[in-house]
C-alpha positions in Angstrom: -9.9 16.8 -6.0 -7.9 19.9 -6.7 -4.1 20.0 -6.3 -4.3 22.4 -3.4 -6.5 19.9 -1.5 -4.4 16.8 -2.4 -2.3 16.0 0.7 -0.3 13.2 -0.9 3.4 13.6 -0.6 4.3 11.8 -3.8 2.8 11.1 -7.2 0.8 7.8 -7.2 1.1 5.4 -10.1 -1.3 2.6 -10.8 0.1 -0.9 -10.3 -1.7 -4.3 -10.6 -0.4 -6.6 -7.9 -1.5 -8.8 -5.1 -0.6 -8.5 -1.4 -1.4 -9.7 2.1 -1.3 -7.8 5.3 -0.9 -9.0 8.9 -1.5 -7.0 12.0 -0.8 -7.7 15.6 -2.1 -6.5 19.0 -5.1 -7.0 21.1 -7.3 -5.0 18.8 -8.0 -6.0 15.3 -5.3 -8.7 15.1 -5.3 -10.4 11.7 -2.7 -13.0 10.6 -3.4 -12.6 6.8 -5.8 -10.4 4.9 -5.7 -10.5 1.1 -5.5 -7.2 -0.8 -5.5 -5.8 -4.3 -2.9 -3.1 -4.9 -4.3 0.1 -6.3 -1.3 2.3 -6.6 2.2 3.1 -5.1 4.3 6.2 -4.6 7.6 6.9 -3.0 5.8 7.6 0.3 3.3 4.7 0.5 0.9 2.2 -1.1 -2.9 2.1 -1.7 -4.8 -1.1 -1.3 -8.3 -2.5 -1.3 -9.3 -5.2 1.2 -12.2 -6.6 3.1 -10.2 -6.9 6.3 -8.7 -3.5 7.0 -6.2 -2.5 9.7 -6.9 0.3 12.2 -5.5 3.8 11.4 -2.2 4.0 13.2 -1.7 0.2 13.3 1.6 -1.3 12.3 1.1 -3.6 9.3 3.4 -6.3 7.9 2.7 -6.1 4.1 3.7 -9.0 1.8 3.7 -7.6 -1.7 3.9 -10.0 -4.7 5.5 -8.4 -7.8 6.4 -10.7 -10.6 7.8 -13.8 -8.9 9.2 -11.9 -5.8 7.4 -11.4 -2.5 8.6 -8.3 -0.6 8.0 -8.1 3.2 7.6 -4.5 4.3 6.8 -3.0 7.7 4.3 -0.3 7.2 1.9 2.0 9.0 -1.8 2.3 8.3 -2.5 6.0 7.6 -5.9 5.9 5.9 -8.8 3.4 6.1 -12.0 4.4 4.2 -15.0 2.1 3.6 -16.2 2.1 0.0 -19.8 3.1 -0.4 -22.3 0.3 -0.1 -19.7 -2.4 0.1 -17.7 -4.5 2.5 -14.4 -3.3 1.0 -12.0 -0.6 2.3 -9.5 1.6 0.6 -6.3 1.5 2.8 -3.3 3.7 2.7 0.0 2.4 4.1 3.1 4.5 4.8 6.6 3.3 4.0 8.3 5.3 6.8 9.2 2.1 8.8 10.9 0.5 5.8 14.6 0.3 5.2 16.2 1.6 2.0 17.0 -2.1 1.1 13.3 -3.0 1.5 12.3 -0.2 -0.8 14.9 -0.9 -3.5 12.1 -2.6 -5.6 10.1 0.6 -5.5 12.6 2.5 -7.6 12.5 -0.2 -10.2 8.7 -0.2 -10.3 8.4 3.5 -10.6 11.2 3.6 -13.3 9.3 1.1 -15.4 6.0 3.0 -15.1 7.6 6.3 -15.9 9.3 4.8 -19.0 5.9 3.4 -20.1 4.2 6.8 -19.7 6.8 8.5 -21.9 6.3 6.1 -24.8 
């Protein structure tokens, strides 16, 4: 994808982490779907899961980094089925999170940026 067609608001960095997501409501309610984290940015997170939310659905994300679990209220902005599989690529937006909830993100991005300059 060329830069002019890339609609992402922030640079994505690869992160290896585990997460769960929970959704509520009458449609597609799910109390705990397991996910693999693909990447993060200052505007959101990319995941892979077999139990995706609906686009526009509010999602409670529990993100495990090191020995800490972060609870984040996110919004599903992208859900795309992977070809010939039962897995989906999911994009969640941080816009519903508080600065306190996202404090970990600055630490993660700083570590990744430091590793990239070595």
